[in-house]
C-alpha positions, 0 to 999 in steps of 0.5 A: 679101480686103478688110476689108468682105468679111472682116467679112461672112464673119465675120457669116455664119459666126456666123449659121451657128454659132448655128443649129447643134445643137452651138452653143458659148457663148463667154462664160466661166462666172462662179460667185459661189456656191461650192456651184455649182462642183462641180455645174458640173463635173458638168454640163460632163462630162455627169454626172447630178446628185444630190438634194443637187445639186438642193437646192443649186441651189434654195438658191443665189441665183446665178441667172445661173450656174444659168441659164448652166448650164441654157442650156448644156445646152439649147443642146447639145440644141437649138441655137438652136431654140425650138418652139411649136404651134398648139393649142386648149384645150378645158375641157369642164366646171368642175364638180368634186367635188375642191374642192382648196384650190389651185384657182380653176377648179372649181365645185359643180354649183349654184354660180354660174359652173358650166358643162358643155358639151354634145357639139355645143358641144365639137365646135363649139369644136374646129371653130373651132380647126381653122379657126385651124390647130390641130394639137392639142386640149388637153382637161382639165376638172373631175371632174364627179360626174354625167357618165358615162365614156361621155360623155368617150369619145363626145366623143373619138370625135366629135372624132376622126371630125370632125377625124382630122388633129388630135392629141387630148391629153386627160385628166390622170392625175387624170381617168383615176383618176376615170374608173376609179372612175366606170366601175369599170374598172381603170386599164389598161382605162380607158386602153385605152378612151380610146386606142381612142376616139381619145386620142393622148396625155395632158397632164401636169396634176394632178401638183402636188407628189407629196409626201403632206404637201403634197397633204394640204393643197392637194389632199387629195381628188385622186389621190395622187402615187404613183397619178399616177406609176402611171397615167403608167407604165401609159399609157406602157406602153400607148403613150400618151405624156404630159407632166409638170408641177410646181406650185411656189410654194405650200407646198412646200419646196425639198427637196420640189421636188427629190423631185418632179423626181427621181421624174419622172426615175426614171419616165422612166428606166423608160418614156421616155414623157414628152414635155415637162416644164412647171414651173407657177407657183402663182397664188393669187388666188381660191383658199383659199390666196390669202394666199400670195404669187405666185412672182416672176420669179426663182422662175420662171427658177430653176424652169425652169433647175433643171428643165433641169439635173435632168431630164437624160432629158427632151428638152423643157422648156416655158416656158408663157407663159400663167402666166409672162407672155410677157416672162418666157417670152422670158427663160426661153428663155435659162434652159433652156426650148426651148418656149414652148407654143402659141396656146392660145385660151380658157384658163380654169384659170389665168385663173380664178386671176387670170392677167392674160395673154391667153387666146390669141395668134396664131401670128405673135405667138409667132414674134415673141416667139421671134425677139426672144429671139434664138431660131429659131421652129419650129412643131411638132406634139404629138410635136415633129415640125416642121409644114410649112405649105407642105404643110399651109397655114394656113386662109385665114380665121381668127377674129381676135376669138378671138386677142389680139395682145400689145403688149409 
């Protein structure tokens, strides 16, 4: 065999290797922080990490070693694949009685900028999402004091009747708790009513940090951390899967972050109901905590990596490009994340808090971001089943004015 053919074969073999689920990282692991060595040994043999291990990971400045370990776990699970979806965010109202200090989205009913969409307007926005090829509606909003629970059920019924093929991921645990009080139904019966109306799964928002000390300061009127977990448990028992989140970079300690992650891990051991974990960076602009600094890129990558290492029973870790920026989200795909979220369109919550990212991107742009990060893009539905665009082609006409193409 000639040298040229031999080289070509090596390149082809390497390309095949990079796309297998059992990808091996050839570069040696360099550890500059001695505290990480016993942790690395545990990870390499698949041993579960402890609370102290989690604190050590957060305390360490050896980000590259932490990222290497997280990437090792990520590639053992998912090879070179990175998931994304075509979704549409719908925020029915920003009127909210909670008035959390961490929030820039919620408004009082008579406050400038307050809005509440009517059902027809919600259904029209959903139709625009379907015209863009959406397979999921992500629906969250404020805790409106005057809208009855039946309004939300009518919204879900209308969406399911009009767009039966679209997955309805609707209402956080905080909203479920509020609807329970509003309707005087138990949590279980509230969730059953939602499921019967057409809710397919729940998003993971409102978890913030579970520790009572933190919640008393940043979201005192919101569902407690323990109640959030109990609602998630009940949803899972009823067959409603959900996501989970953690809001980092506000007033929490490193120990409180680890506590939060391990409480999620414990519940996942019991129910196996969580689909994805999304670390969320706190955006302080336009909130009562605007004096706090933003999390840095170092913080963002550290939280992605530590989440991947501690949450050994979660299949997926998401790098939410809206809050990370597309550039950091690309890097996060080498620090433990295997998902970059979706096209989104018209995201309001983070943008009210000063996010400068676009409110939506095209499917092609997401694929470009993933490929430039050296990963293989796979479009998924909400439950991570691949979407076949040959059998389910994108609509022939789309609304380019809604979507933003990134230049970097």
